[in-house]
C-alpha positions in Angstrom: -45.5 -61.4 -2.7 -46.7 -60.1 -6.1 -43.3 -58.9 -8.6 -44.8 -55.6 -9.0 -45.4 -55.1 -5.4 -41.7 -55.7 -4.7 -40.6 -53.5 -7.6 -42.9 -50.4 -6.1 -41.0 -51.2 -2.6 -37.7 -51.1 -4.2 -38.5 -47.4 -5.9 -39.9 -46.4 -2.9 -36.8 -47.0 -1.1 -35.0 -45.4 -3.6 -36.6 -42.4 -3.9 -34.6 -40.5 -1.0 -31.4 -41.5 -2.2 -32.7 -40.0 -5.7 -33.4 -36.8 -4.0 -30.3 -36.8 -1.9 -28.7 -37.3 -5.1 -30.2 -34.6 -6.9 -29.4 -32.2 -4.1 -26.1 -32.8 -4.3 -25.6 -32.2 -8.3 -27.3 -29.2 -7.6 -25.6 -27.6 -4.9 -21.9 -29.0 -6.4 -23.2 -26.9 -9.9 -24.2 -23.5 -7.4 -20.8 -24.1 -5.7 -19.0 -24.1 -9.4 -20.7 -21.5 -10.7 -20.2 -19.1 -7.4 -16.6 -19.8 -7.6 -16.7 -19.6 -10.9 -18.2 -15.6 -10.4 -15.9 -14.8 -7.8 -13.0 -16.0 -9.5 -13.9 -13.9 -12.5 -14.5 -10.6 -10.6 -10.7 -11.3 -8.8 -9.4 -11.6 -12.3 -11.4 -8.3 -13.4 -9.9 -6.5 -10.2 -6.7 -7.5 -10.3 -6.2 -7.0 -14.4 -7.8 -3.0 -13.4 -5.3 -2.4 -10.7 -2.2 -3.5 -13.3 -3.6 -1.9 -16.1 -3.5 1.5 -14.0 0.1 0.3 -13.1 1.0 -0.1 -16.8 -0.6 3.5 -17.6 1.8 5.2 -14.5 4.5 4.2 -16.1 4.5 6.2 -18.8 2.1 8.8 -17.4 1.8 10.3 -13.7 -0.9 10.0 -10.8 -3.1 12.5 -10.7 -4.1 11.7 -7.2 -4.5 8.5 -5.2 -7.1 6.8 -3.0 -5.3 7.9 0.5 -4.7 11.0 -1.0 -8.8 11.0 -2.1 -9.6 9.4 1.8 -7.4 12.7 3.3 -9.4 15.1 1.2 -12.6 14.1 2.3 -11.6 13.9 6.0 -10.2 17.8 5.6 -13.8 18.5 3.4 -15.9 17.2 6.4 -14.7 19.9 8.4 -13.9 22.6 5.8 -16.0 22.2 2.6 -13.5 23.9 0.5 -10.3 22.7 1.4 -8.2 21.3 -0.9 -4.8 19.7 -0.7 -1.5 21.1 -1.5 0.1 19.0 -4.0 2.6 19.6 -7.1 4.2 16.7 -9.3 8.0 17.2 -9.9 9.5 14.9 -11.9 12.7 12.7 -10.6 15.5 14.7 -11.6 13.9 17.6 -9.9 14.2 16.0 -6.3 17.2 16.6 -4.6 19.4 13.9 -4.1 19.4 14.2 -0.4 15.8 13.3 -0.4 15.8 10.0 -1.9 18.9 9.0 0.1 17.2 9.9 3.4 14.0 8.6 2.8 15.8 5.1 1.8 17.5 5.2 4.8 14.7 5.9 7.1 11.9 3.8 5.1 13.7 1.0 3.3 17.5 0.5 3.6 17.8 -2.9 0.9 15.0 -0.6 -1.9 17.3 -1.4 -4.8 17.8 -5.1 -3.8 14.7 -6.4 -2.9 11.8 -7.5 -5.2 9.2 -5.9 -3.0 9.4 -7.4 0.4 12.0 -7.0 2.9 11.8 -10.7 4.7 14.4 -9.6 7.5 12.6 -6.5 8.4 9.7 -8.1 8.6 10.9 -10.6 10.8 12.6 -7.5 12.9 9.2 -5.8 13.2 7.6 -8.9 14.0 10.2 -9.5 17.2 9.8 -5.7 18.2 5.9 -5.7 18.0 6.2 -9.1 20.4 8.2 -7.3 22.6 6.4 -4.5 23.1 3.0 -5.9 22.7 1.7 -3.8 20.6 2.2 -2.5 16.9 5.2 -0.2 16.6 6.9 -1.3 13.3 5.1 -2.3 10.3 8.5 -3.8 8.3 6.5 -2.6 5.2 8.7 -1.5 2.0 8.7 1.6 0.0 7.0 -0.5 -2.7 4.4 -1.7 -0.4 3.8 1.6 0.7 2.9 2.7 -2.5 0.6 0.1 -3.2 -1.5 0.9 0.0 -1.2 4.8 -0.9 -2.3 4.2 -4.8 -4.9 1.8 -4.1 -6.5 0.8 -0.6 -7.8 2.5 2.4 -6.2 2.3 5.5 -8.3 -0.8 6.9 -6.3 -3.1 8.7 -7.4 -6.8 7.7 -5.6 -10.0 6.4 -7.6 -9.3 2.7 -6.1 -5.6 2.4 -2.7 -6.9 3.2 -3.1 -10.2 0.7 -4.4 -7.4 -2.0 -1.5 -5.0 -1.0 0.8 -7.8 -1.3 -0.2 -8.4 -5.3 -0.2 -5.1 -6.3 3.4 -4.6 -4.4 4.3 -7.7 -7.1 2.6 -5.8 -10.0 4.1 -2.5 -9.2 7.7 -4.8 -9.0 7.4 -6.4 -12.2 6.1 -3.5 -14.3 8.2 -0.3 -13.2 11.6 0.0 -12.0 12.8 1.4 -9.3 13.8 4.9 -10.0 9.7 5.5 -11.2 8.4 3.3 -7.9 10.4 6.0 -6.0 9.6 8.6 -7.9 6.0 8.2 -7.5 6.1 7.5 -3.7 8.1 10.8 -3.3 5.4 12.5 -5.0 2.5 11.1 -3.2 3.9 10.3 0.3 2.2 12.4 2.9 4.0 14.9 5.0 1.5 16.8 6.9 -2.2 17.8 7.2 -3.2 18.3 3.2 0.8 18.1 2.5 1.4 15.8 -0.3 4.4 15.1 -2.1 8.2 16.5 -1.8 7.5 19.4 -4.0 4.5 20.6 -1.3 6.4 19.5 1.7 9.7 21.4 1.1 7.7 24.6 0.5 5.5 23.7 3.5 8.3 23.3 5.8 10.8 25.3 4.5 9.9 27.9 1.9 11.9 26.1 -1.1 11.4 23.6 -3.8 12.3 19.9 -3.6 15.6 20.4 -5.7 17.0 22.5 -3.7 16.9 20.6 -0.2 19.7 20.7 1.7 20.9 16.9 3.9 19.3 18.4 7.0 16.4 19.5 5.6 16.0 15.9 3.9 16.8 14.3 6.9 14.3 15.9 8.9 11.3 15.3 6.3 12.2 11.6 6.1 11.9 11.6 10.5 8.3 12.9 9.6 7.2 10.3 7.3 6.0 7.3 10.1 3.5 10.7 11.5 3.5 13.3 9.2 0.3 14.9 10.6 1.5 14.2 14.0 5.2 16.0 13.6 3.6 18.6 11.2 1.6 20.4 14.1 4.5 18.9 16.7 7.5 20.0 14.9 9.7 20.8 17.9 9.3 17.2 19.2 12.4 16.2 20.3 12.4 12.4 18.9 11.9 14.6 15.4 15.6 16.0 15.9 17.1 12.7 16.9 15.6 10.1 14.5 16.8 13.1 11.8 20.0 12.9 13.1 20.3 9.5 12.9 19.0 9.5 9.5 22.0 12.1 8.4 24.6 9.9 9.3 23.6 7.1 7.9 22.3 8.6 4.4 26.0 8.4 2.7 25.5 5.0 2.8 22.0 5.1 1.1 21.3 3.0 -2.1 19.7 5.6 -4.6 18.6 3.9 -7.8 
């Protein structure tokens, strides 16, 4: 066989391999580019969250993602609806309410760094026994992370983002500031947000003048505020409030 013919045959046989190699290189470059873009977007999003948290170390949030969601829902029924919300400083919130909320929502608040792993395990065990979600195990910081930035959507991606924001809050703010913001943005009824609005809505008083019994009752409402706003005589509300009241002297308040 002539030498030139043999060389042409080898070149033909290598052609598909060269094409495959080029395709692999192109695919790898595209993968690296896409991964780089996704990583950059992720970093920018997390940086924007952290920047807002740093801002809130010195300035009070005017609203939250959850408050805006609730306002949209209210205005779908009544276009002129407005939220009831008045910010009050940490020192203007009764110690009784701080104690009651910590007892009800996060007894280890001053000790953990954002996550109560024992509480999460207890919640998992309760949910397994019940066959449905009856307990969440979220700390006050986790709830604040969700309220400030996220929707009510349930997904692994949202939970992962909540965890990252929780860490940012714990790294950037002290416990008293976290609790102060939480008490000012927590939902306490239909269109009712924050301790001051709740105290006025239910007891015609200020957040600084709440009695221990009133504070325990408000804390008992937190898991289902809209329901208890409409069902203020629910037996469970009184029973749970009494349990909170009995435990309030042991609460560790920052």
